[in-house]
KERO-681110 format. One record per residue (C-alpha): x, y, z negated. Coordinates in steps of 0.02 Angstrom, whole numbers, padded with zeros to 5 digits, always signed. Example, Ala and Ser with C-alpha at 12.3 -4.5 7.8 and 13.67 -1.06 7.14 Angstrom:
! KERO-681110
+00615-00225-00390
+00684-00053-00357
END
This chain:
! KERO-681110
-01239-01573-00738
-01104-01532-00609
-01170-01354-00595
-01161-01332-00784
-00981-01396-00785
-00934-01276-00646
-01011-01128-00739
-00923-01179-00900
-00756-01192-00808
-00780-01021-00729
-00821-00945-00899
-00666-01021-00979
-00555-00958-00838
-00624-00782-00856
-00607-00792-01046
-00424-00845-01041
-00387-00715-00907
-00466-00580-01016
-00368-00636-01169
-00205-00640-01071
-00231-00466-01000
-00282-00397-01170
-00128-00470-01256
-00008-00417-01118
-00068-00236-01116
-00118-00214-01298
+00030-00101-01335
-00006+00011-01186
-00163+00103-01238
-00105+00279-01193
+00032+00368-01099
+00086+00548-01076
+00029+00650-00927
+00149+00793-00887
+00047+00934-00812
+00100+01010-00645
+00017+01137-00530
-00053+01090-00359
+00091+01057-00238
+00137+01195-00116
+00174+01168+00068
+00328+01054+00075
+00489+01104+00163
+00544+00994+00308
+00714+00914+00283
+00787+00770+00384
+00955+00721+00305
+00974+00566+00415
+00978+00676+00571
+01118+00790+00512
+01274+00780+00618
+01391+00758+00469
+01304+00596+00416
+01396+00434+00461
+01326+00335+00607
+01234+00176+00556
+01289+00012+00633
+01199-00008+00800
+01138-00184+00758
+01108-00154+00571
+00969-00263+00501
+00900-00116+00398
+00869+00069+00419
+00787+00206+00317
+00698+00366+00365
+00626+00515+00271
+00439+00544+00266
+00344+00706+00239
+00164+00741+00198
+00056+00808+00340
+00033+00969+00239
+00207+01019+00298
+00134+01050+00472
+00003+01171+00406
+00045+01356+00407
+00005+01496+00285
-00106+01390+00173
-00120+01408-00015
-00100+01252-00125
-00288+01251-00155
-00325+01264+00032
-00206+01120+00067
-00292+01015-00066
-00464+01054+00003
-00408+01004+00178
-00336+00843+00108
-00503+00795+00030
-00592+00834+00194
-00470+00724+00291
-00491+00590+00161
-00680+00585+00175
-00667+00571+00364
-00535+00436+00350
-00639+00327+00234
-00791+00346+00346
-00693+00293+00500
-00607+00144+00414
-00766+00074+00337
-00862+00098+00499
-00727+00009+00599
-00724-00140+00481
-00913-00156+00475
-00931-00149+00665
-00788-00267+00706
-00859-00424+00791
-00843-00586+00694
-00739-00725+00767
-00667-00881+00686
-00506-00845+00781
-00498-00654+00791
-00429-00561+00938
-00296-00434+00898
-00371-00269+00843
-00262-00118+00881
-00337+00013+00767
-00504+00096+00737
-00616+00209+00839
-00661+00151+01014
-00806+00212+01119
-00934+00082+01175
-00999+00093+01351
-00845+00174+01430
-00766+00098+01585
-00624+00035+01478
-00571+00060+01300
-00436+00000+01181
-00436+00033+00997
-00286+00149+00999
-00295+00283+00868
-00197+00443+00859
-00140+00478+00683
-00179+00660+00715
-00368+00653+00718
-00465+00716+00569
-00461+00577+00440
-00301+00493+00499
-00127+00465+00429
-00057+00575+00290
+00131+00550+00313
+00248+00576+00460
+00430+00558+00508
+00543+00623+00646
+00607+00499+00773
+00682+00497+00946
+00580+00442+01096
+00663+00391+01260
+00842+00395+01326
+00918+00517+01291
+00808+00529+01134
+00687+00674+01115
+00652+00697+00928
+00468+00717+00887
+00354+00715+00735
+00259+00550+00724
+00124+00509+00596
+00141+00338+00511
-00015+00237+00474
-00037+00064+00398
-00218+00067+00459
-00173+00074+00645
-00071-00035+00762
-00026+00047+00926
+00115+00174+00942
+00046+00327+01031
+00106+00501+01084
+00047+00634+01206
+00142+00647+01369
+00171+00763+01516
+00096+00793+01638
-00051+00849+01531
-00226+00855+01596
-00258+00926+01424
-00141+00922+01275
-00164+00994+01101
-00032+01107+01022
+00112+01014+00939
+00269+01073+00851
+00386+01013+00989
+00377+01018+01179
+00268+00878+01247
+00366+00720+01290
+00399+00702+01477
+00431+00520+01525
+00519+00577+01686
+00664+00634+01577
+00692+00461+01502
+00796+00322+01581
+00708+00188+01476
+00524+00232+01505
+00437+00086+01595
+00250+00081+01634
+00162-00082+01592
+00087-00163+01750
-00098-00200+01759
-00138-00379+01712
+00027-00409+01622
+00025-00507+01457
+00068-00347+01363
-00077-00254+01443
-00196-00395+01398
-00152-00373+01214
-00257-00215+01216
-00437-00252+01167
-00508-00190+01333
-00368-00133+01448
-00397-00021+01597
-00301-00006+01759
-00249+00139+01867
-00271+00054+02037
-00169+00187+02129
-00017+00176+02015
-00051-00006+01963
-00019+00046+01783
-00106-00019+01626
-00212+00114+01540
-00288+00143+01369
-00428+00254+01306
-00501+00291+01136
-00640+00405+01074
-00699+00456+00902
-00869+00494+00829
-00818+00677+00813
-00789+00692+01000
-00598+00677+00995
-00518+00560+01122
-00354+00515+01205
-00323+00435+01375
-00161+00384+01459
-00039+00253+01523
+00025+00103+01426
+00215+00087+01436
+00372+00027+01347
+00503+00146+01281
+00654+00155+01164
+00627+00230+00990
+00775+00299+00892
+00757+00318+00703
+00933+00379+00667
+01076+00420+00783
+01112+00257+00875
+00987+00158+00769
+00866+00121+00910
+00734-00008+00951
+00712-00042+01139
+00556-00091+01237
+00424-00036+01111
+00249-00040+01188
+00162+00127+01168
+00021+00234+01233
+00072+00387+01336
-00077+00505+01325
-00109+00632+01464
-00282+00689+01408
-00297+00719+01221
-00443+00822+01161
-00523+00860+00993
-00468+00882+00813
-00282+00852+00839
-00145+00953+00754
+00043+00970+00738
+00131+00804+00767
+00162+00720+00934
+00085+00550+00900
+00072+00396+00791
+00181+00251+00736
+00060+00110+00698
+00113+00004+00548
-00035-00116+00541
-00033-00307+00553
-00088-00323+00735
+00016-00386+00880
+00048-00211+00950
+00102-00128+00787
+00282-00071+00768
+00322-00194+00625
+00260-00338+00732
+00350-00282+00889
+00513-00252+00794
+00489-00405+00682
+00644-00499+00738
+00756-00345+00723
+00699-00306+00544
+00655-00482+00482
+00471-00435+00471
+00495-00323+00320
+00466-00139+00284
+00425-00031+00133
+00388+00148+00086
+00393+00254-00070
+00279+00406-00077
+00333+00537-00204
+00214+00634-00314
+00231+00803-00230
+00165+00892-00385
+00313+00826-00485
+00454+00808-00357
+00523+00908-00211
+00621+00766-00129
+00548+00680+00025
+00462+00513+00028
+00551+00373+00120
+00526+00216+00224
+00644+00069+00246
+00639-00065+00381
+00730-00231+00358
+00795-00336+00214
+00840-00182+00109
+00655-00140+00107
+00626-00277-00023
+00656-00213-00199
+00712-00338-00331
+00594-00253-00453
+00440-00283-00346
+00295-00389-00408
+00208-00475-00263
+00030-00518-00221
-00021-00626-00071
-00091-00548+00087
-00263-00609+00138
-00326-00630+00316
-00488-00552+00377
-00570-00666+00507
-00645-00511+00593
-00485-00413+00625
-00300-00413+00585
-00252-00229+00570
-00274-00198+00383
-00175-00263+00234
-00298-00356+00123
-00254-00405-00056
-00346-00490-00199
-00392-00375-00344
-00446-00475-00498
-00483-00338-00623
-00436-00169-00698
-00384-00123-00876
-00409+00044-00963
-00320+00080-01127
-00251-00097-01133
-00423-00179-01120
-00496-00268-00970
-00646-00169-00907
-00809-00261-00933
-00916-00263-00777
-00768-00276-00658
-00736-00450-00592
-00645-00524-00443
-00812-00560-00360
-00840-00372-00333
-00684-00366-00224
-00698-00532-00134
-00666-00541+00053
-00801-00659+00113
-00793-00786+00255
-00874-00666+00378
-00743-00530+00347
-00848-00414+00238
-00794-00339+00072
-00615-00354+00011
-00479-00231-00040
-00350-00150+00075
-00188-00056+00042
-00192+00101+00150
-00062+00239+00167
-00184+00353+00260
-00318+00361+00125
-00277+00475-00023
-00406+00436-00158
-00439+00254-00203
-00617+00201-00162
-00696+00059-00260
-00860-00025-00222
-00990+00068-00324
-01021-00055-00469
-00833-00072-00498
-00805+00115-00492
-00945+00153-00615
-00879+00024-00739
-00702+00095-00723
-00762+00275-00741
-00868+00236-00893
-00724+00144-00978
-00605+00288-00942
-00728+00416-01009
-00741+00318-01171
-00551+00309-01186
-00536+00495-01148
-00679+00549-01261
-00567+00668-01359
-00513+00763-01204
-00606+00922-01155
-00719+00891-01005
-00736+01004-00854
-00872+01015-00719
-00873+00893-00574
-00765+00940-00424
-00796+00886-00244
-00804+00694-00242
-00738+00682-00422
-00869+00659-00558
-00747+00644-00705
-00641+00799-00735
-00551+00878-00883
-00497+01051-00940
-00310+01048-00980
-00287+01237-00969
-00149+01304-01081
-00071+01132-01104
+00094+01061-01038
+00061+00877-01074
-00077+00767-01140
-00103+00587-01198
-00220+00489-01083
-00281+00308-01075
-00177+00189-00969
-00244+00112-00809
-00181-00055-00741
-00232-00138-00578
-00227-00328-00591
-00190-00406-00422
-00164-00592-00405
+00015-00617-00464
+00050-00431-00492
-00005-00312-00630
+00021-00133-00571
+00026-00008-00714
-00010+00164-00642
+00085+00319-00700
-00035+00448-00772
-00007+00564-00624
-00073+00429-00508
-00250+00441-00576
-00267+00613-00655
-00228+00748-00528
-00240+00939-00525
-00381+01009-00418
-00360+01197-00447
-00243+01325-00526
-00347+01337-00685
-00291+01177-00771
-00432+01066-00706
-00381+00883-00681
-00493+00747-00611
-00496+00557-00617
-00433+00514-00442
-00548+00368-00402
-00714+00371-00312
-00857+00253-00278
-00916+00191-00109
-01076+00107-00054
-00972+00004+00066
-00916-00169+00012
-00738-00122+00064
-00623-00052-00072
-00467+00048-00025
-00310+00075-00130
-00256+00250-00079
-00088+00338-00074
-00114+00439-00234
-00119+00275-00332
+00034+00213-00235
+00143+00364-00280
+00312+00323-00354
+00302+00138-00312
+00405+00059-00175
+00267-00032-00084
+00345-00181+00005
+00265-00265+00156
+00347-00436+00175
+00257-00498+00330
+00368-00652+00343
+00311-00704+00169
+00133-00639+00195
+00139-00535+00036
+00139-00356-00029
+00246-00299-00176
+00248-00151-00295
+00410-00090-00373
+00390+00048-00504
+00504+00200-00497
+00549+00149-00319
+00584+00321-00245
+00757+00341-00321
END
């Protein structure tokens, strides 16, 4: 009898949720997609570093920086070549993230995880990840390292924790856009001693017995790795807007598929991430807004501090994974297409279970949103029904639902709404139908995965100010947040 009551209660809850969603989105069946070509290589522009800009207050509770897509560090590539490289990075990224989550050891009180990609069996290893390996972060900024500050390109990544850059002297360093950082030229560089509390925050710290300095090491499945000293250093985001004593990896041997930028600024939830280390300074808040590069030429941006929280944001609670604390997990309840809740998609498909499997993460380093296979197939089928009048095109790469919009400048398409707990996120059309060539082919920018982990990628986040309120343990989405 109790089981029947429970089933009846669950059915009623789902019924009323479905009715509410249907009524609230009934007037939003279609929207207009403005057609744009594939984005070209972006131009680097750092207005906050110009000398005619006013100095920020040294102890200001907020600061903002410009972000650029990693494509800006490529050279002599056509828009189609850049897009192809992006999909290749994306596939590698998803493989690394899902592998890291699945292999993370279960513990009822998890140890801090500092990123993904360590090598078992080595003499020591910490899960430090360079945002420059194939499949890593997609956006970067320019910030000062040391005193006086040396300005370098640093990739930002919400799926990693530790701040990392390559350092002189190099046993082996890859080519980067700026001279390699030399800690001897900085007055504020301080190696972390072996056995110190900060060193012990690494998953498996090493020690250079001769120098008595804490060390880190990380390797990837593709053979890439980085090894170096663990230290603290001052980071400067704008002239005089600096954060002292940030723990970071100083890599002297960095080999493999690394390109362009100097290192990584980890934005994950772990103890060694930059938001956690600078939590008191910025009240445990940061946000970013990633522009649609096909429709806008202005840079994306990131804000740290109270000004990061938009009044227009709708918030959903952050969930904790008992296996690891790096990723930002949220609760996805359902998805609507054309104003109707998709049948076959339920909250159970996205549930983070007690052992840390499954769930949904918000990730800046993944481009295309991946949904667990049953959810993706239900979403795709519903979208195909809603877009039945649109001319289809052949499949392209990982996309199995594509359309021929050649000769058109705009087109009406079904709406797509992501229903998180407490926050309905209505996606702009350009966030789920994207150009894939110069012939007018657009594809539905979602994909399925056999993994239980679903990932909300940066294409779907475009145009929203995505707010990470760590003090309130919540993530918010503010539409039209890049202005």
